[in-house]
N, C-alpha and C positions, 0 to 999 in steps of 0.2 A: 540634537541639532550643533554640539557644540564639536561634537570632532565628522559625524558625518553630512555629506552636502543634505539643507536642507530639501530638495528637492525628491525626496524619498516619500515624501510627505504626496507630490503629486503623480509618482511613476517609480512604485521602487520595484518592478520590473527590468530596471537596467543596472546591470550586473557592474560596469564599474563606480555606480553609487554605493556597491558593499567591499569595494578594497580599503577603503579608509577603516574598516572596520577594528583593523592592525592598530594606528594609531591611536584609539584606546587602554589608556594605563592597563595595566592588569589586576593592579591595584585599586582601582575605581571602579572597573568594570562587577570584580569579586565584594566588593564593600555593597553596592549596589543588588548585586543578587542574594547576599544574606541579608541584607534589609528586607528585602523580599521576602525573603521563607520567613522568617521572623515573624514579618506581618502574615501569613499563608498558618503560622500556627497559634498564634495569638487568636485568628477568626475559627481557627476549627477546633479550639479548644472553649471556644463559649457557643459554637454550634451544636459541642457535644455536652456541657453541662447543660442545655435550654435542652436537649434531647430528655439529660437523664430526668431533669427534673419533670418532666410532663409522665415519666414510669414514674413517681415516688418514690424516685432513689434517696437511699440514707444521705447525712449529712458526712460521712466518713468518707463514702463514695465518690459524693460530688468533691469531696475537695482532693480524690485521687484525680478525678477528671481535668481540675483545674493546674494540674500538672502532667498531665498527659504531652509526650510526644517534646524533642529535642530541639532548640532552633539550631544548634550547630551541628546535626546530623544528617547525614546523607535519605532526601525524603524522596520519596519512588509515589506519585501518584498514579490513579487508576480510578479516570469518571469516565461515563459512559453508560446508553442504556446497557442494561442485564440483558441482552439478547444471548440464547444458548451457547451460538458461536462463537462470541466472542472470549468464553471461558474464562469467568473472573474470578474463579476459583484455584489457576494452572497453579500460579506459586503456589498455592497451601497442599498440595499435594503428599508434599514428603513435610509434616508439620518439626519435625524434629532438626531439619537440616535447615528448614524456616529460622527456627528459634535461635540456632546457631551463629548464623548470619544477623540476623539483629537484635538479638542482644551481646553481641563483643562489645567489653567495654571501652576499647581503645577504638575501634572503628564503628559508632554503631548506627545503625540502619533501620529506617521507620517506613509502614507504609500509612497512607491514606486513600483510601475507597470511598466513591462517592458514587451513586446510579438510581436508574429506578429500572423496575420491568414492568411488561404491559400486563392487566390484572388477568387475565387469560396465559399468560407465559409461565408455568406453574415451575419449570427447572431454573428460571430466571429469577422468579422470587426464592428459590432453596437456596439457589447462587449467596441470595443475599441473608438469608438467614444464617447458612455457616459462615460467611463473613462477621457478621455480627456478634456470631456464641464466640469465633476465635477473636474479637475483639475485645469481649468480658472476660476471657481468658486471663487470670494474673498474671500467668506468664508472657503474655501480649499485651498489659492493659494498657502501658506508656509506650507501646511502639507500632498497634495497628489501631487503626482506629475508621470506621466509619459514619460516614455523613449523609444524614436522613434527607430528605425531601430535596433531592437535587431540583437544582435551578441553575438558571444561567450566574448568576451570581458567583455559585460555590465552583461551578466551572472556571469564571474567571479568575476568580483567586487560589484555584490549582494552578492554572497554565504561569499565572506571572509567577509563583513560589516555588514549586517543586524546582528540584536536579535532575529527574528521571520521570520521565512519561512512557509508563510501559503501556504495550497493545499486543496482548497475544491471542488475534482469531484463529480462526482453524481455515485456513489458508484455501480456496481461494474465495472464500464469501465476503472478505473486508471490498465495500467497493471503492472508500477513499481514505476516510481517517482525519478529519479537518483537524479536530485536537491536537495531535500532532504536528502539525502544520503549523500551530500557532502556537506550541512550544519554543520553535524554532528559535521567535522573535523577543522572546524572553529571557531568553538566554538560559533553555534546558537541553536536554539530552534525550532521544528517542533509543529505546529500546525494543525492539519489535519485530515480528513476524514479517518474512520478505513477503506482505500482502499489502492489497490498496498503493496510497502513494507513495509506503515504504519501499515498495519494489522497486520503484525509479529513483528514488531520495536517496537511497542508502549506499556509502562507501566506508570501508572502514575509518577514515577521520573526520565522519563528523555524527558518529554514532554508532548502535550495536545490532547485530544481526541476530535472532534467534531463528535458527535451522540454515538452512540452504535452502527455501522455498519448496520443500521437501511436499508433496501432494499424494495423501495414504486413502484408500480405498477403505469402504463404511465397515468392512469387517480389523480393520486395523488401526482404529478410532484409539483405543483402551490404550493400545502402543506408542500412536500417537504423543497423545497426552503427556507417558511414560518423558518418551526421549525430548521434548520438549519442556515439559518443566526442569528436567535435568542439565537442559542448555542454558534456562535461566539462573539455577544455582550455580551452574558453573561459571557464566558470564561475571555475576557478581562475585564469588569466590576471589575467581583469577582476574578479573580487568576491572568490573567495573568499581567498586569498593576501594581496593590497593588506588587507581587513581584516585582518584577522590582524596583519598586520606596521604595521599606522596604529595607533604608540603616541604617551601623551601625555609630557608632559615627566616624570611619574613614572612613563614607563615602562610602564603598564599600557594593554592594547587595550580603550579604556572600549567604543568602538561593540559590536566582539566580545562583549564580557561582557556587553553591552544587553541580545544576541540571543539568550548563553543564558538569561537571565532570563527574557526573554518566551518560548522553547519550556519551560520547568520551570513558569511559568507557567499560559500558553495550555494544553499537552501534559500535562503531569503530570496532571490530573481525571480525563483523559478516558480516559489509556490503560493503566487497571489493573483488576486481577483485580475490585477490587469495587466499581465502576461497570458492569462487564459482567455479573458476577451477579446485580446489584440491577435492572438492566436484564431480565434476564433472568427474575426471579422476577415484576415488573411486569407485563412483557409478556406472557409467555408461561406459568410455571410456575400462577404463581395466577388467571388464566384457564380457564387445563384445568379447575385444581381445584374453580373454580365451576361450572364446566361439564360435568364430572361429577357433582357432587353436584346440579346441576339434573336431570342424565339419570336417578339413579337415586333418584329419590324413591319409598317404598313403594309408589306404585301404578304408578310405571312408566312414568305418560302419555307425557311428553316422550322418553323415550325410543322408547317404542314411535311412537309420532308419526316421529321420526326417521328409525329403521329403516325403515318404509312408504315415506320421501321415497325415502331412500337407492337401496331394491333397486327405485324407480321411477325413479332415474334412472339406472342402472345400467343399467338394461332398454332405457330409451327415447333414452340417448344416443348413439348409432349413427345415429338419424335426423336428428341433429341435423345443419345445415348452414348457412353463410355464402354468400348469393348475392349477388351485384351491387352490388359494394361503389363508391361513385361519392362522388368526391374532388373539390373545386373546385381545379383543374389552375393556374388563373392567378397571376402574379405578385403575390407577396403581401409587404407592407412590414413589418420589424420592428414586433411589437405588432397587426397585423393577425390576423385571424380565418379559418379554413376551417372551412365545414361539409362533414361527414362522413354517409353515410347509408348503411346496408347491408339488404336483406333475410337476415332469418332466421329459416328454418325449424326448429320446436322439436319434430314429431312430436306424443308424445303429452303435453310438457310444456308449461307455461303461463311468461308472461314471470315472474315475480315468482320462478320456479324456476334462473333467470340472471340473471349479468352479463355483459350483453354493454359492451364496450369498447372505444376507439380508444385502440391502442397506437400513439405516435410518438415521434420522435426525431432526430437528427442522422445521418445518415448517411456509415460508415468507408468506406477505400476499398476495403473487401472488401464494402460493399453490405449491411452488417449496422446496427440501429440502436443507438445509446450512450446510454445515459443515458438508456434510454426513460423517456416521461413517459404517464400514464394519465388518458383521462376517459370516463367514465362518458355510455352512450347512454342513449337513455329512447325508449319504444315509441309512436310518434307514429301510427301505422295498421293496424288488419290487414289482411291479402291471399289469406284464405281459405286454407282446409287448416291450417291453425295455422303460417302464414307471417304473419312482423310486419316493417314497417318500424322499424329504428332509425336514430336520429339524433343528431349532437352537434356543438357547435362549438370548434375547437382553437383555440389564438393560438399565433400564431410568435412564441418571446420573443428570436428571436438570429436571423441570417441565416444561411444557409446549404440546403445541398441537404439535403430530408426523406424519409424513408420514413415511412410510412401504412401500418399493418392495422388492421384488427377482428381481437376475440377473444372467444367465447365462452367463459364458466367457470360452473362452480353457485354459487349462490346459498340459504343458508337460515339462519334463525333460528340454529339452531344449529350448525352450521358456521365455527368460528372464525376459518378465511381459505379462501380458495375453492381454494386451491394445497395441501390437505389431502386435498382428494380425488383428488387425481392423474390429470385428465381436465382436457383441454383440446380448443377447437376452433378453428383458424383457417382462413383461406378455402383450396379446392382449388387 
């Protein structure tokens, strides 16, 4: 509150509020972050000792646990539900390389794991067993810790004290990733696969990306794990660790602090419940409220018109077909345009009842269109028997192999989105 407008507590989604993050002195921001990291280390040691006491561990081992972790070391956090796709052990694929990274006397690194697996998730429980085994090895006893009985208290401590929040799910299975969002406000930085929220949030000034958003077929998952574990090691060795330990004469990692400030300033106003609720209200709740009002006027004219149209749509949709899709298949330079045409059989529907679109984008190794784009097609002539030719031009904005298809969706002034209808037609 000393440096940022106190209004941030009322609505943190206002970008201008976060611009003043740069007025916080680097020394003060870093001192607070180091204090919270120290609090995390003390908390983790206490939990670790309690865990070991329950197992009847010797006094010597308990004393060693009391000295686990280094309050001044770069601290990585990995805490979540241990679902298989989250790949909790990915950073452990090359144990020797990991050991070299963690045990550097001049630039030490440590990892705190925490999480739970579903009782019936055998692979998730195996991940926990492997991590616990590694943490118990003499080589890693002081630099790798697994905290049992993961709960909100552990999550809160980790989010407040880590320097790096590691997230390496198998894309595209991550739904969101709210823990990484909370790390932003606590002065930590994210290192993650480009999935969930990080696919939207990432830019090089606010954190690190593992890979480039690639997706792999089932028969290449082992290769994917190899590549992405190597990417983690490379990021740690070449970027993250050097940046953290690059200190100025006053002992401050000013480039690291600048990245923290960038993360708070750029992402703080975006990944907030206020912003989410506001957008839902503006884009969905209010338009639908106004739509309901327009359809339920005393004479019900609009409502009856829409109901009649929808009844005819449901009756006629089985007659809709996409035929004879024609694509200019010559090689095209970036920025060049390609014409796409298709014959659309509408049955008893009219062209104004439908939206015909080209759906296109880069092909993944699975042969699927990634981050698809849409171009509206227009009717250019009738072919008789209620069949029409639609056409559109699409522009190739980048190089690579493209996938192109044509789809038909319902269209009506009172239909807020064609997907609300629940029906769509692709080429057979």
